[in-house]
C-alpha positions in Angstrom: -18.9 2.8 14.1 -16.5 -0.3 13.1 -16.9 -3.5 11.5 -16.8 -6.3 12.0 -13.5 -8.7 11.9 -13.5 -12.8 12.5 -10.9 -12.3 14.4 -13.3 -10.0 16.4 -15.3 -13.5 17.5 -12.0 -15.4 19.2 -10.9 -14.7 22.5 -7.4 -14.5 22.0 -5.9 -12.5 18.9 -1.7 -12.7 17.5 -0.5 -9.8 17.5 -1.1 -10.2 13.5 -4.5 -10.0 14.1 -4.2 -7.7 16.6 -3.1 -5.4 14.3 -6.0 -6.0 11.8 -8.2 -5.4 13.6 -7.0 -2.4 14.9 -6.2 -1.4 11.4 -2.2 -0.7 11.3 0.2 -2.9 10.0 1.8 -5.7 12.6 5.4 -4.2 11.7 3.5 -0.7 13.7 2.6 -2.6 16.5 5.7 -4.6 17.0 7.7 -0.4 16.6 5.0 0.5 18.8 6.3 -2.5 20.9 10.2 -1.8 21.9 9.5 2.3 22.0 7.4 2.2 24.4 4.0 3.1 22.9 2.3 0.0 23.9 2.5 -2.8 26.7 2.5 -6.3 25.4 0.8 -9.0 26.7 2.9 -11.6 28.0 4.4 -14.4 25.8 2.7 -17.6 25.6 5.0 -20.9 25.6 3.8 -23.9 23.5 5.6 -27.0 23.6 7.0 -27.5 19.3 6.2 -24.5 18.7 8.3 -20.5 18.9 6.5 -17.7 21.9 3.7 -16.3 20.3 1.9 -13.2 22.2 -1.4 -13.6 22.8 -4.7 -10.9 22.9 -7.2 -10.3 24.6 -9.9 -7.7 23.7 -9.3 -6.6 26.5 -6.3 -5.8 25.6 -7.2 -4.4 21.7 -9.1 -1.9 23.6 -6.1 -1.3 25.0 -4.8 -0.9 21.9 -7.2 0.6 20.3 -7.1 3.5 22.7 -3.2 3.8 21.6 -4.0 4.5 18.5 -6.5 7.4 19.1 -4.1 9.0 20.7 -1.3 8.5 18.8 -3.2 9.8 15.7 -5.9 11.8 16.9 -8.7 12.8 13.7 -7.9 16.7 13.4 -3.7 16.8 14.7 -1.9 17.0 12.2 -0.1 20.4 10.8 -2.1 21.0 8.6 -2.3 21.6 4.6 0.9 23.3 2.9 -0.3 26.7 1.2 -0.2 26.1 -2.8 2.3 29.2 -4.0 3.0 29.7 -8.0 5.9 27.6 -7.6 4.1 24.6 -6.8 1.3 25.2 -10.1 2.6 22.9 -13.1 3.6 24.4 -15.9 1.7 24.3 -18.7 4.0 23.9 -21.5 3.2 26.6 -25.0 2.2 24.1 -27.8 3.0 25.5 -31.3 1.8 25.0 -34.5 3.3 24.8 -37.1 4.4 27.1 -39.3 4.5 29.8 -36.8 
């Protein structure tokens, strides 16, 4: 079960807050937006301030579904098998006078 955050109580979230609520970085979310993996909500224009995206609960839920699809549990390429070459070498300690 996921933990409740302060962002969960707000009606709309900023891009950074939406990313944090889902468990990814803002940079990752912006990369997904640029790549078209996630549909971005409309920009909100505010007088005297730069435009900002506001994410609703439904937007965050869609984002969570995209994250689950991308980061499927157990869908990785697997662990690399250890070989004799990959084992660290142990140094032989020399005894004084030997």
